[in-house]
C-alpha positions in Angstrom: 80.1 4.9 323.6 78.9 5.7 327.1 76.7 8.8 327.3 75.9 11.0 330.3 74.0 14.3 330.8 76.0 17.3 332.0 75.5 21.0 332.5 77.9 23.3 330.6 78.6 27.0 330.9 80.7 27.5 327.8 80.0 28.7 325.1 76.6 29.1 326.7 74.5 27.6 329.5 73.0 24.3 328.3 72.3 20.7 329.2 74.5 18.5 326.9 74.8 14.8 326.2 78.5 13.9 326.2 80.7 10.9 325.8 82.6 9.3 328.7 85.8 7.4 328.7 85.7 3.6 328.5 85.9 2.2 332.1 87.9 -0.9 331.0 90.5 1.0 328.9 94.0 -0.5 329.6 95.8 2.8 328.8 93.9 5.2 331.1 92.0 2.9 333.5 88.8 4.8 332.7 90.2 8.3 333.6 90.1 9.6 330.0 93.7 10.6 329.9 96.9 11.3 331.7 98.3 14.3 333.6 102.0 15.0 333.2 104.3 17.6 334.7 106.7 19.6 332.7 109.5 21.9 333.5 111.2 25.1 332.2 113.8 24.1 329.7 116.4 26.6 330.9 116.2 26.0 334.7 114.6 22.6 335.0 112.1 24.0 337.5 108.4 22.9 337.5 106.4 25.0 335.0 103.0 23.3 335.0 100.9 20.3 334.3 99.5 19.3 331.0 96.6 16.9 330.0 97.0 14.2 327.4 93.6 12.7 326.5 93.3 9.0 325.8 92.2 7.8 322.3 89.3 5.8 323.9 87.4 9.1 324.5 86.8 12.3 322.6 86.2 15.1 325.0 84.9 17.4 322.2 82.0 15.0 321.3 78.8 16.4 322.7 75.3 17.3 321.7 73.2 20.2 323.1 70.0 18.9 324.5 68.5 22.0 326.0 69.8 25.6 326.0 69.3 27.2 329.4 68.7 30.9 330.0 71.5 33.0 331.4 69.9 35.0 334.2 71.6 38.4 335.0 73.1 38.8 338.4 71.3 41.3 340.6 73.7 43.8 342.1 72.6 46.5 344.6 72.9 50.2 343.5 76.2 50.7 345.3 77.7 47.4 344.2 77.8 46.0 347.8 75.2 44.7 350.2 75.1 44.5 354.0 72.3 41.8 354.0 73.3 38.3 355.1 75.1 36.3 353.9 78.0 38.7 353.7 
């Protein structure tokens, strides 16, 4: 298991310790999975891209190290500001 520290925004702001894909994995070459395109079954046209994770890595395995505060955004009274940057 190779661990790294990341910042996450969902389900809340936090610093997490997460697993990374094996860099020497013969299936994914360290990418963690594969993208593949799929089409509409009726027309055969491109319909999107899907992600298939590799078994060498579990993207749902993480541990919260430090919850971070979620600071509210400051919005002027009218909703817009003419102060730089625009």
